[in-house]
C-alpha positions in Angstrom: 19.1 -10.1 7.9 17.5 -11.0 11.2 19.7 -14.0 12.1 16.6 -15.7 13.6 15.5 -17.7 10.5 15.7 -21.4 11.0 18.4 -22.5 8.5 16.4 -25.7 7.7 13.3 -23.7 6.6 15.6 -21.4 4.6 17.2 -24.4 2.9 13.7 -25.7 2.0 12.7 -22.3 0.7 15.8 -22.1 -1.4 14.8 -25.4 -3.0 11.7 -23.6 -4.5 14.0 -20.7 -5.7 15.9 -21.1 -8.9 19.6 -20.0 -8.5 19.7 -19.4 -12.3 16.9 -16.8 -12.2 17.8 -13.2 -12.9 15.8 -10.2 -11.8 16.3 -7.0 -13.9 15.2 -3.6 -12.8 14.9 -0.4 -14.9 12.9 2.8 -15.3 10.7 3.5 -18.3 8.6 6.6 -18.8 8.7 7.4 -15.1 7.8 3.8 -14.0 10.0 1.3 -12.2 9.9 -2.1 -13.8 11.3 -5.3 -12.4 11.4 -8.4 -14.6 12.1 -12.0 -13.7 14.1 -13.6 -16.5 14.4 -15.6 -18.7 10.6 -15.3 -19.2 10.5 -11.5 -18.7 7.6 -11.9 -16.2 7.0 -8.6 -14.4 7.2 -8.6 -10.7 4.1 -6.9 -9.3 3.2 -5.3 -6.0 0.1 -7.3 -5.2 1.5 -10.3 -3.4 4.0 -8.3 -1.3 1.3 -5.7 -0.4 -0.7 -8.5 1.2 2.1 -9.0 3.7 3.2 -5.4 4.3 2.3 -2.1 2.8 5.4 0.1 2.5 4.9 1.6 -0.9 1.6 1.1 -2.7 2.8 3.4 -5.5 5.6 1.1 -6.6 9.1 -0.3 -6.2 12.3 1.6 -6.0 16.0 0.9 -5.3 19.3 2.5 -4.5 18.4 4.0 -1.1 16.9 2.7 2.1 13.3 3.9 1.8 9.7 2.5 1.5 10.0 1.7 -2.2 13.1 -0.4 -1.7 11.5 -2.1 1.3 8.5 -3.2 -0.9 10.9 -4.4 -3.6 13.0 -6.4 -1.1 9.8 -8.1 0.2 8.6 -8.8 -3.3 11.9 -10.2 -4.4 12.3 -12.6 -1.4 8.6 -13.6 -1.6 8.9 -14.4 -5.3 12.3 -16.1 -5.1 11.7 -18.2 -2.0 7.9 -18.6 -2.2 8.0 -18.6 1.6 6.1 -15.8 3.4 7.9 -16.5 6.7 11.3 -16.2 5.2 10.4 -13.1 3.2 8.9 -11.3 6.3 11.8 -12.2 8.5 14.6 -11.3 6.1 13.4 -8.5 3.8 14.4 -5.4 5.9 18.0 -6.6 6.2 17.9 -7.7 2.5 16.7 -4.1 1.7 19.7 -2.6 3.6 22.4 -5.0 2.3 21.2 -5.5 -1.2 18.3 -3.5 -2.6 19.6 -0.1 -1.3 22.9 -0.8 -3.1 21.3 -1.6 -6.5 22.2 0.9 -9.3 21.3 1.1 -12.9 24.9 0.8 -14.1 24.5 -1.7 -16.9 25.0 -0.3 -20.4 21.3 -0.8 -21.0 20.4 1.3 -17.9 19.3 -1.5 -15.6 20.5 -3.5 -12.6 20.7 -7.3 -12.4 20.3 -9.5 -9.4 20.8 -13.2 -9.7 19.3 -16.0 -7.7 22.8 -17.0 -6.7 23.3 -13.5 -5.3 20.1 -13.7 -3.4 21.1 -17.1 -2.0 24.5 -15.6 -0.9 22.8 -12.7 0.8 20.4 -14.9 2.7 23.1 -17.4 3.6 25.4 -14.6 4.9 22.8 -13.4 7.4 21.5 -16.8 8.5 25.1 -17.8 9.3 25.7 -14.6 11.4 25.5 -15.2 15.2 22.5 -13.6 16.9 24.8 -12.3 19.6 28.4 -12.5 20.3 29.3 -15.3 22.7 30.7 -14.3 26.1 33.4 -16.5 27.5 
């Protein structure tokens, strides 16, 4: 991710996220569906499209295109409930996480936990912006 996010604001955003949440993605009848469990609440495009319009036709995953960019933004926006964090981090999150998602579970879906999202965000915030020169 960008490496520019203020770690204090990220910690505050994480407080609104639930590390026990699980996002599940699958395809049904040609549609991509992403649910937030345990309530099986469907993640929608609406909120993320207000911030950036990459894929008005829907989410996708498993490659680095516009559908995965929209999903990355929607996931971070939903999980952190922080527009600034979501906008600063979603492209790197797309590259490192969403592009790698595969429907390999026995039920034909992928799963992404809140703890995995936290780890991905923490990994990039802790990265130096540029190597130090001594």
